[in-house]
Each structure stands twice: as C-alpha cells, then as structure tokens.
C-alpha positions as CSV (number, residue, x, y, z in Angstrom):
1,M,-29.5,-177.5,218.7
2,Q,-29.2,-176.4,215.1
3,T,-25.4,-176.3,215.3
4,F,-25.0,-179.8,216.7
5,V,-27.9,-181.8,215.3
6,Y,-28.4,-180.2,211.9
7,S,-24.9,-179.0,211.2
8,D,-25.4,-179.1,207.4
9,E,-28.5,-177.0,207.5
10,K,-28.6,-173.3,206.9
11,P,-29.3,-171.2,210.1
12,I,-32.7,-169.8,210.4
13,D,-32.9,-166.1,209.6
14,I,-35.5,-164.3,211.8
15,P,-36.3,-160.7,210.9
16,E,-35.2,-158.1,213.4
17,N,-38.6,-156.5,213.4
18,T,-40.2,-159.7,214.7
19,I,-37.7,-160.0,217.5
20,L,-38.1,-156.3,218.5
21,L,-41.9,-156.7,218.5
22,L,-41.6,-159.9,220.6
23,F,-39.5,-158.2,223.3
24,F,-41.7,-155.1,223.2
25,M,-44.8,-157.3,223.9
26,Y,-42.9,-159.1,226.7
27,G,-42.0,-155.7,228.2
28,L,-45.6,-154.6,228.0
29,L,-46.7,-157.9,229.6
30,G,-44.2,-157.4,232.4
31,V,-45.4,-153.9,233.2
32,L,-49.1,-154.9,233.1
33,L,-48.5,-158.0,235.3
34,L,-46.4,-155.9,237.8
35,A,-49.2,-153.3,237.9
36,G,-51.8,-156.0,238.5
37,T,-49.7,-157.5,241.3
38,I,-49.3,-154.2,243.0
39,I,-53.0,-153.3,242.7
40,S,-54.1,-156.7,244.0
41,T,-51.8,-156.3,246.9
42,M,-53.1,-152.8,247.7
43,I,-56.7,-154.0,247.7
44,N,-55.7,-157.1,249.6
45,N,-57.4,-159.7,247.4
46,R,-55.8,-163.1,247.7
47,H,-57.4,-164.5,244.5
48,Y,-56.0,-161.7,242.3
49,M,-52.6,-161.9,244.1
50,R,-52.4,-165.6,243.3
51,F,-53.5,-165.0,239.7
52,F,-51.1,-162.2,238.9
53,S,-48.2,-164.0,240.7
54,I,-48.7,-167.1,238.7
55,A,-49.1,-165.1,235.5
56,M,-45.9,-163.2,236.2
57,M,-44.0,-166.4,236.8
58,V,-45.3,-167.9,233.6
59,G,-44.5,-164.7,231.7
60,L,-40.9,-164.5,233.0
61,A,-40.3,-168.2,232.3
62,T,-41.5,-167.8,228.7
63,L,-39.3,-164.6,228.4
64,L,-36.3,-166.6,229.5
65,L,-37.2,-169.4,227.1
66,T,-37.6,-166.9,224.2
67,K,-34.3,-165.2,225.1
68,G,-32.6,-168.6,225.1
69,V,-34.0,-169.6,221.7
70,F,-33.6,-166.3,219.9
71,G,-30.5,-165.0,221.7
C-alpha cells in the first residue's frame, strides 16, 4: 500500500529486534495452542477442543496477516 498510495513517502523502518520478538511470541503462541489442543483431545473435553481450535485459527490468521504486513 505504501508503494502505490504514498509513493512520495519514506518507507517505514521497523527495528529487527521488534520483528524477531514478534515472531518469537507467535512461535510460543503456536506451541502453547498446539499443546492445549492435544491435551483437550486427550481428556476428550469438547469445550476445550472448541476453544483451542478457535484460538489456533485466530492465531494463525494473525500470523499470516503479520507476515504479509512486515514481510
């Protein structure tokens, strides 16, 4: 969007440490959601399975959005 709409503007410079921390936190979120999904499946609790499945879908969608925005 910045290239086409604001072509005369200077590109945004985002520190690499911020991006690294962002993807580290998304990795941790993914591992925890996967563990929660596996545990809820093992104890056969439908409420927890639904909760962790929805949370995992939202987490992956925001990860894809973040990857699309920051490259």
